[in-house]
C-alpha positions in Angstrom: 24.0 -91.1 1.1 25.5 -90.5 -2.3 22.1 -91.0 -4.1 20.4 -88.9 -1.5 23.0 -86.1 -1.9 22.6 -86.2 -5.7 18.8 -86.0 -5.4 19.1 -83.0 -3.1 21.4 -81.2 -5.5 19.1 -81.8 -8.4 16.1 -80.6 -6.3 18.0 -77.5 -5.3 19.1 -76.9 -8.8 15.6 -77.1 -10.2 14.3 -74.8 -7.4 17.0 -72.2 -8.1 16.2 -72.4 -11.8 12.4 -71.9 -11.2 13.2 -69.1 -8.8 15.5 -67.4 -11.3 12.9 -67.6 -14.1 10.3 -66.2 -11.7 12.5 -63.3 -10.7 13.2 -62.6 -14.4 9.5 -62.4 -15.1 9.0 -60.0 -12.2 11.9 -57.8 -13.5 10.4 -57.6 -16.9 7.0 -56.6 -15.5 8.7 -53.9 -13.3 10.7 -52.7 -16.3 7.5 -52.3 -18.4 5.8 -50.5 -15.4 8.7 -48.1 -15.1 8.6 -47.3 -18.8 4.8 -46.8 -18.7 5.0 -44.4 -15.7 7.9 -42.5 -17.3 5.8 -42.1 -20.5 3.0 -40.2 -18.6 3.4 -36.4 -19.2 4.7 -34.7 -16.0 3.1 -31.4 -16.9 -0.5 -32.6 -17.0 -1.5 -34.9 -14.2 -4.3 -37.4 -14.9 -7.5 -37.1 -12.9 -9.3 -40.2 -11.8 -11.9 -41.3 -9.2 -14.6 -39.1 -7.7 -12.4 -36.8 -5.7 -11.6 -33.3 -7.1 -7.9 -32.5 -7.2 -6.4 -29.1 -6.2 -3.2 -28.1 -7.9 -0.7 -25.3 -7.4 2.0 -24.6 -10.0 5.7 -24.4 -10.5 7.1 -21.9 -13.0 9.4 -23.7 -15.5 10.2 -20.8 -17.8 9.3 -17.1 -18.2 9.0 -15.4 -21.6 8.4 -11.7 -22.5 4.8 -10.6 -23.3 3.5 -7.3 -24.6 2.3 -5.5 -21.4 -0.2 -3.5 -23.5 -1.9 -6.7 -24.8 -5.3 -7.1 -23.2 -5.2 -10.9 -23.7 -8.5 -12.6 -24.5 -7.4 -15.7 -26.4 -4.0 -17.5 -26.5 -2.9 -20.6 -28.4 0.3 -22.4 -29.4 0.8 -23.2 -33.1 4.2 -24.9 -33.2 7.7 -23.7 -33.9 7.7 -21.5 -30.7 4.9 -19.4 -32.1 1.8 -18.2 -30.4 -1.4 -16.7 -31.8 -3.2 -14.2 -29.5 -6.5 -12.3 -29.5 -6.6 -9.0 -27.7 -9.6 -7.0 -26.5 -10.7 -3.4 -25.7 -12.3 -1.1 -28.2 -9.7 0.5 -30.3 -7.0 -2.0 -29.2 -8.5 -5.3 -30.3 -6.4 -7.5 -32.6 -5.4 -10.9 -33.8 -1.6 -11.3 -33.7 1.2 -13.8 -34.3 3.8 -13.7 -31.6 7.2 -15.1 -31.0 7.3 -17.1 -27.8 11.0 -16.4 -26.9 11.1 -12.7 -27.8 7.5 -11.6 -27.3 7.8 -9.8 -30.6 4.5 -9.3 -32.6 5.4 -10.8 -36.0 2.1 -10.1 -37.7 -1.1 -8.3 -36.6 -4.6 -7.7 -37.8 -6.2 -4.8 -36.0 -10.0 -4.7 -35.6 -12.2 -1.7 -36.0 -12.7 0.5 -32.9 -16.3 -0.7 -32.4 -15.2 -4.3 -32.1 -14.0 -5.9 -28.8 -12.0 -9.0 -29.5 -12.4 -12.2 -27.4 -11.5 -15.9 -27.6 -9.4 -17.4 -30.3 -8.7 -20.9 -31.6 -7.1 -22.6 -34.6 -8.4 -25.5 -36.8 -6.1 -26.5 -39.6 -5.2 -23.2 -41.4 -8.1 -21.1 -40.0 -8.2 -19.0 -36.9 -11.6 -18.5 -35.3 -12.3 -15.4 -33.1 -15.4 -14.4 -31.2 -16.5 -10.9 -30.3 -17.7 -9.6 -27.0 -21.5 -8.7 -26.6 -22.1 -10.1 -30.1 -23.2 -13.4 -31.5 -20.7 -13.1 -34.3 -17.1 -13.8 -35.0 -14.4 -13.9 -37.7 -12.3 -16.5 -39.5 -8.8 -15.6 -40.5 -6.1 -17.2 -42.7 -3.4 -18.3 -40.2 -0.6 -17.5 -42.6 -1.3 -13.8 -43.3 -4.1 -13.0 -40.8 -6.4 -11.9 -43.6 -10.1 -12.0 -42.8 -11.8 -14.9 -44.6 -15.3 -14.4 -43.5 -17.7 -13.5 -40.7 -19.8 -16.0 -38.9 -22.8 -16.2 -36.5 -22.9 -18.5 -33.5 -25.7 -19.5 -31.0 -24.0 -18.6 -27.7 -25.4 -15.8 -25.6 -22.1 -13.9 -26.0 -18.5 -14.5 -27.2 -15.9 -15.1 -24.5 -13.7 -18.2 -25.0 -12.9 -20.6 -27.8 -11.0 -23.9 -28.0 -10.9 -27.0 -30.1 -9.9 -30.6 -30.2 -9.5 -30.4 -34.0 -13.0 -31.6 -34.6 -15.3 -29.7 -32.3 -15.3 -26.0 -31.3 -15.8 -25.4 -27.5 -17.1 -22.1 -26.5 -17.9 -20.0 -23.4 -20.1 -16.9 -23.0 -19.4 -15.8 -19.5 -22.1 -18.1 -18.0 -21.7 -21.6 -16.6 -22.4 -23.2 -19.9 -19.7 -25.0 -21.9 -20.8 -25.2 -25.6 -19.8 -27.7 -28.3 -20.2 -26.4 -31.8 -19.8 -27.8 -35.4 -16.9 -25.8 -36.9 -18.6 -25.9 -40.3 -22.0 -24.5 -39.4 -21.2 -23.0 -35.9 -24.4 -24.7 -34.7 -24.5 -25.9 -31.1 -24.4 -29.7 -31.0 -24.1 -30.1 -27.2 -23.9 -28.0 -24.1 -23.2 -28.7 -20.5 -23.6 -26.7 -17.3 -20.2 -26.6 -15.6 -20.5 -27.6 -11.9 -18.3 -28.2 -8.9 -20.0 -30.0 -6.0 -23.4 -29.3 -7.6 -22.7 -25.6 -7.7 -22.6 -23.8 -11.1 -19.3 -22.3 -12.0 -20.0 -18.9 -13.7 -17.8 -16.5 -15.6 -16.1 -19.2 -17.8 -13.7 -17.2 -19.9 -10.7 -18.2 -22.0 -10.5 -21.9 -22.9 -7.9 -24.4 -24.0 -8.3 -28.1 -24.9 -5.7 -30.2 -23.1 -5.5 -34.0 -23.1 -9.2 -34.6 -23.4 -10.2 -31.8 -20.9 -11.2 -28.2 -21.3 -9.2 -25.8 -19.1 -11.1 -22.6 -18.4 -10.0 -19.3 -16.8 -12.7 -18.2 -14.4 -12.9 -14.4 -14.9 -11.7 -12.2 -12.1 -10.1 -15.1 -10.2 -6.6 -16.7 -10.1 -8.2 -20.1 -10.9 -8.3 -22.5 -13.8 -11.0 -25.1 -13.9 -10.3 -28.5 -15.6 -13.6 -29.5 -17.0 -14.9 -32.8 -18.3 -16.1 -32.5 -22.0 -18.5 -35.3 -21.3 -20.8 -33.7 -18.7 -19.2 -30.4 -17.6 -18.0 -31.7 -14.2 -15.0 -29.8 -12.8 -12.3 -32.5 -12.5 -9.8 -30.4 -10.7 -8.7 -26.8 -9.9 -5.4 -25.1 -10.6 -4.6 -22.2 -8.2 -2.3 -19.5 -9.6 -2.4 -16.5 -7.2 1.3 -16.3 -6.8 1.8 -15.3 -10.5 -0.2 -12.1 -10.1 1.0 -11.4 -6.6 4.6 -11.8 -7.8 4.1 -9.3 -10.7 2.5 -6.7 -8.4 5.3 -7.2 -5.8 7.8 -6.4 -8.6 6.1 -3.2 -9.5 3.7 -4.2 -12.2 0.6 -2.5 -10.6 -1.2 -1.9 -13.9 -1.9 -5.6 -14.7 -5.3 -7.0 -15.0 -6.7 -10.5 -14.4 -5.2 -13.9 -15.2 -6.4 -14.9 -18.7 -4.8 -17.0 -21.4 -3.9 -20.7 -21.6 -1.9 -22.3 -24.4 -0.8 -25.9 -24.8 2.1 -27.2 -26.8 0.8 -30.7 -27.5 4.0 -32.1 -29.0 6.3 -31.1 -26.2 3.6 -31.1 -23.4 4.2 -27.5 -22.4 1.6 -25.4 -20.8 1.7 -21.6 -21.0 -0.4 -19.0 -19.1 -0.6 -15.2 -19.0 -3.0 -12.4 -18.2 -4.4 -9.2 -19.5 -1.6 -6.6 -19.7 0.9 -9.0 -18.1 4.5 -8.5 -19.1 5.3 -12.2 -19.0 4.1 -15.5 -20.3 4.8 -18.4 -17.9 5.5 -22.0 -18.7 4.1 -24.0 -15.8 4.1 -27.5 -14.3 1.3 -28.7 -12.0 2.0 -29.7 -8.4 -0.5 -31.4 -6.1 -1.5 -28.8 -3.5 -1.4 -29.6 0.2 -4.6 -29.3 2.2 -3.2 -26.3 4.0 -2.3 -24.5 0.7 -5.7 -25.4 -0.8 -7.5 -23.9 2.2 -5.7 -20.6 2.2 -7.8 -17.6 1.4 -11.0 -19.5 2.1 -10.5 -22.5 -0.2 -11.7 -23.1 -3.7 -15.2 -21.8 -3.1 -13.9 -18.3 -2.1 -10.9 -18.2 -4.5 -12.6 -19.5 -7.6 -16.3 -18.6 -7.4 -17.8 -15.3 -8.5 -21.3 -14.1 -9.0 -22.8 -14.5 -12.4 -21.5 -11.7 -14.7 
C-alpha cells in the first residue's frame, strides 16, 4: 500500500507538472496572439479573401475647413499640417493648411486659365496635375514656389498619390496609372473593376497601407483598389457626411472629394468640395441591410463615364 501510494503521488505530480508546462505554453501563445491583434491598426481594416467588403464610417474628430475651397487634392504632411490643391478657374491654388484651425498658412495661386486638380508629395516636392491638360507643376513644399512644369501621359489630370516610389494617377476614366516620378512616363496601368464592371470617374487618390483609395466623382463612395491588378478590394460608403452637412444648413456644398492619411498615427481624413469640415474617420463593417440601402453599391457608387 505504501509503495503504491508513493507511486501514485509521483505519477500525479509528474502529470500536474506536464499539465502546468502545457498551460504555460498555451498562455504564452495566447499572449503573443493578443499582442499581434492589438498591433493591427483599427482605422484601416485589412482585406483578404475573394469577397468584397462594404464599410461605413464613424467620425472620430471634426476639424474646420475653408468652405470656399473647391478641394481637388488633399494630403497629410506631418505635424498636423495638410497640403491641399483647389480647383475652378480663377480660384485654383496649392496651399498649406493647419489641421486644427483650418487656417491657410501659405498659398500659391494659379493663373485664371488653370484649373487645379490632384496633389501629392514626394520628399520635398509637391506634384499637381491640371484639368483638361496633360501637364502639371512641381512645387517646393517649404515655400510653395514653382520648381518646374511637367508633361504626363494620362488622358487628363484628375488625381495623384504616391507610395514614395511610384506616382499613381487618375484621369476620370476607369484607368489607374503608375508613373515614374522622375520621367512622368507610365510604367503600368490597370483598369479598375468591381465584379467585372469598370469603375469610371476615378478622382482624388490616396495611397494607404498598400492600397489606392479613390473618390468616385459625384458619389459618396471611396473605392479601395489593389495596386497589383486594379481590383476593387472593398467600398467605403459615406453618404451621412454630406447629408449631415445639408441638414445643418450647408446647402452650397459640392461632392465628397479629398482623402488624406497620417501614416505615423494611422489617421484618415476626408472632406469635400466647399465643405466646411474635415472629418477624421474610422471604418466600420457595414451590415447587409445598410449596404443595400439606396440600391446597394452598384447604384450608390457607379456613374456613367464622364
